[in-house]
TORFI-658231 format. One record per residue: residue in one letter; x negated, y negated, z negated of N, C-alpha, C in turn. Coordinates in Angstrom, 1 decimal. Example, Ala and Ser with C-alpha at 12.3 -4.5 7.8 and 13.67 -1.06 7.14 Angstrom:
   type      n.x      n.y      n.z     ca.x     ca.y     ca.z      c.x      c.y      c.z
      a    -13.2      5.7     -7.8    -12.3      4.5     -7.8    -13.2      3.3     -7.8
      s    -12.8      2.2     -7.1    -13.7      1.1     -7.1    -12.9      0.0     -7.9
END
This chain:
   type      n.x      n.y      n.z     ca.x     ca.y     ca.z      c.x      c.y      c.z
      m    -25.4    -11.3    -48.8    -26.5    -12.2    -48.4    -26.7    -12.2    -46.9
      e    -27.2    -13.3    -46.4    -27.5    -13.4    -44.9    -29.0    -13.5    -44.7
      f    -29.5    -13.3    -43.5    -30.9    -13.3    -43.2    -31.2    -14.1    -42.0
      f    -32.4    -14.7    -42.0    -32.8    -15.5    -40.8    -34.3    -15.5    -40.7
      t    -34.8    -15.8    -39.5    -36.3    -16.1    -39.3    -36.4    -17.5    -38.7
      a    -37.5    -18.1    -38.9    -37.8    -19.5    -38.4    -38.9    -19.3    -37.4
      r    -38.5    -19.3    -36.1    -39.5    -19.1    -35.0    -40.1    -20.4    -34.7
      c    -41.5    -20.4    -34.6    -42.2    -21.6    -34.2    -43.7    -21.1    -33.9
      l    -44.3    -21.8    -33.0    -45.7    -21.5    -32.6    -46.7    -21.8    -33.8
      r    -46.3    -22.7    -34.6    -47.1    -23.1    -35.8    -46.7    -22.4    -37.1
      r    -47.6    -22.2    -38.0    -47.3    -21.8    -39.3    -46.8    -23.0    -40.1
      g    -45.7    -22.8    -40.9    -45.2    -24.0    -41.6    -44.4    -23.5    -42.8
      m    -44.0    -24.5    -43.6    -43.3    -24.2    -44.9    -41.8    -24.3    -44.6
      i    -41.1    -23.4    -45.1    -39.6    -23.3    -44.9    -38.9    -23.7    -46.2
      s    -37.9    -24.6    -46.1    -37.0    -24.9    -47.2    -35.6    -24.7    -46.7
      i    -34.7    -24.2    -47.7    -33.3    -24.0    -47.4    -32.6    -25.0    -48.3
      d    -31.9    -25.9    -47.7    -31.1    -26.9    -48.5    -32.0    -27.6    -49.5
      g    -33.3    -27.9    -49.1    -34.2    -28.7    -49.9    -35.0    -27.8    -50.9
      s    -34.8    -26.5    -50.9    -35.5    -25.7    -51.9    -36.5    -24.9    -51.1
      y    -37.8    -25.0    -51.5    -38.9    -24.4    -50.8    -38.8    -22.9    -51.0
      q    -39.0    -22.2    -49.8    -38.9    -20.7    -49.8    -40.2    -20.0    -49.4
      g    -41.2    -20.7    -48.9    -42.4    -20.0    -48.5    -42.7    -20.3    -47.0
      e    -43.8    -19.7    -46.5    -44.2    -19.9    -45.1    -43.4    -19.1    -44.2
      n    -43.3    -19.6    -42.9    -42.5    -18.9    -41.9    -43.2    -17.6    -41.4
      k    -44.5    -17.4    -41.6    -45.2    -16.3    -41.1    -46.1    -15.7    -42.2
      d    -46.2    -14.3    -42.1    -47.2    -13.6    -42.9    -48.2    -13.1    -41.8
      g    -49.3    -13.7    -41.7    -50.3    -13.4    -40.6    -49.6    -13.8    -39.3
      n    -49.3    -12.9    -38.4    -48.6    -13.2    -37.1    -47.2    -12.7    -37.1
      t    -46.8    -12.2    -38.2    -45.4    -11.6    -38.4    -44.5    -12.6    -39.0
      l    -43.3    -12.8    -38.4    -42.3    -13.8    -38.9    -41.7    -13.2    -40.2
      r    -41.6    -14.0    -41.2    -40.9    -13.6    -42.4    -39.4    -13.7    -42.3
      i    -38.7    -12.8    -43.0    -37.3    -12.9    -43.0    -36.8    -13.5    -44.3
      f    -36.0    -14.5    -44.2    -35.5    -15.2    -45.4    -34.1    -14.8    -45.7
      q    -33.7    -14.9    -47.0    -32.3    -14.6    -47.4    -31.6    -15.9    -47.9
      c    -30.3    -16.0    -47.7    -29.5    -17.1    -48.2    -28.1    -16.6    -48.2
      p    -27.2    -17.3    -49.0    -25.8    -17.0    -49.0    -25.2    -17.4    -47.6
      a    -24.1    -16.8    -47.3    -23.4    -17.1    -46.0    -22.9    -18.6    -46.1
      g    -22.9    -19.2    -44.9    -22.4    -20.6    -44.9    -23.3    -21.5    -44.1
      l    -23.0    -22.8    -44.2    -23.7    -23.9    -43.5    -25.0    -24.3    -44.4
      h    -26.1    -24.3    -43.7    -27.4    -24.6    -44.4    -28.3    -25.5    -43.6
      d    -29.1    -26.4    -44.3    -30.1    -27.2    -43.7    -31.4    -26.4    -43.8
      i    -32.0    -25.9    -42.7    -33.2    -25.2    -42.7    -34.3    -26.1    -42.2
      t    -35.3    -26.3    -43.0    -36.4    -27.3    -42.7    -37.7    -26.6    -42.5
      l    -38.4    -26.9    -41.5    -39.8    -26.5    -41.2    -40.7    -27.7    -41.3
      e    -41.7    -27.6    -42.2    -42.7    -28.6    -42.3    -44.1    -28.1    -42.0
      y    -44.8    -28.7    -41.1    -46.1    -28.2    -40.7    -47.1    -29.4    -40.4
      r    -48.3    -29.1    -40.4    -49.4    -30.1    -40.1    -49.9    -29.9    -38.7
      s    -50.2    -31.0    -38.0    -50.9    -31.0    -36.7    -52.0    -32.0    -36.8
      g    -53.2    -31.5    -37.1    -54.3    -32.4    -37.4    -54.1    -33.1    -38.7
      q    -54.1    -34.4    -38.8    -53.9    -35.1    -40.0    -52.4    -35.5    -40.3
      t    -51.6    -35.2    -39.3    -50.2    -35.6    -39.3    -49.3    -34.5    -39.8
      s    -48.4    -34.8    -40.7    -47.4    -33.9    -41.2    -46.1    -34.1    -40.4
      h    -45.5    -33.0    -39.9    -44.2    -33.1    -39.2    -43.1    -32.3    -39.9
      k    -41.9    -32.7    -39.8    -40.8    -32.0    -40.5    -39.6    -32.0    -39.5
      q    -39.0    -30.8    -39.4    -37.8    -30.7    -38.5    -36.8    -30.0    -39.4
      t    -35.6    -30.4    -39.2    -34.4    -29.8    -39.9    -33.4    -29.3    -38.9
      r    -32.9    -28.2    -39.1    -31.7    -27.7    -38.3    -30.6    -27.3    -39.2
      r    -29.4    -27.8    -38.9    -28.2    -27.5    -39.7    -27.5    -26.3    -38.9
      v    -27.4    -25.2    -39.6    -26.9    -24.0    -39.0    -25.9    -23.2    -39.8
      m    -25.0    -22.6    -39.2    -24.0    -21.7    -39.9    -24.6    -20.3    -39.8
      i    -24.9    -19.7    -41.0    -25.5    -18.4    -41.0    -24.5    -17.4    -41.6
      t    -24.0    -16.5    -40.7    -23.0    -15.5    -41.1    -23.2    -14.3    -40.2
      g    -22.8    -13.1    -40.7    -22.8    -11.9    -39.9    -24.2    -11.4    -39.5
      t    -25.1    -11.6    -40.4    -26.5    -11.1    -40.1    -26.8     -9.9    -41.1
      n    -27.9     -9.3    -40.8    -28.4     -8.3    -41.8    -30.0     -8.3    -41.7
      a    -30.6     -7.6    -42.5    -32.1     -7.6    -42.6    -32.7     -7.0    -41.3
      i    -32.0     -6.2    -40.6    -32.5     -5.6    -39.4    -32.4     -6.5    -38.2
      v    -31.2     -7.3    -38.2    -31.0     -8.3    -37.1    -30.7     -9.6    -37.7
      p    -31.8    -10.3    -38.1    -31.6    -11.7    -38.7    -31.3    -12.7    -37.6
      m    -30.7    -13.8    -38.0    -30.5    -14.9    -37.1    -31.9    -15.6    -36.8
      a    -32.2    -15.9    -35.6    -33.4    -16.5    -35.2    -33.2    -18.0    -35.0
      i    -33.8    -18.9    -35.9    -33.7    -20.3    -35.8    -35.0    -20.8    -35.1
      a    -34.9    -21.5    -34.0    -36.0    -21.9    -33.2    -36.4    -23.4    -33.6
      f    -37.7    -23.6    -33.8    -38.3    -24.9    -34.0    -39.4    -25.1    -32.9
      i    -39.4    -26.3    -32.4    -40.4    -26.6    -31.3    -41.5    -27.5    -32.0
      a    -42.7    -27.1    -32.1    -43.8    -27.8    -32.8    -44.6    -28.6    -31.7
      k    -45.1    -29.7    -32.2    -46.0    -30.5    -31.4    -47.4    -29.8    -31.6
      l    -48.0    -29.5    -30.5    -49.3    -28.8    -30.5    -50.4    -29.9    -30.5
END
């Protein structure tokens, strides 16, 4: 298994290849997500006021572990 975090200033919902996995943060702490090694579409969906925003990153996730997960950055509209 491989591990990653979804870094963003906003709290949002994370999906891996279209499958919902949970929120990117527990309080102020980033959650660590698991997935099989390989190419994945990681999606962050968040709300800004009344508007919903969705961003997807296609990333190759390999060579990670729970102590050193891959950090996937998302830039949110504030």
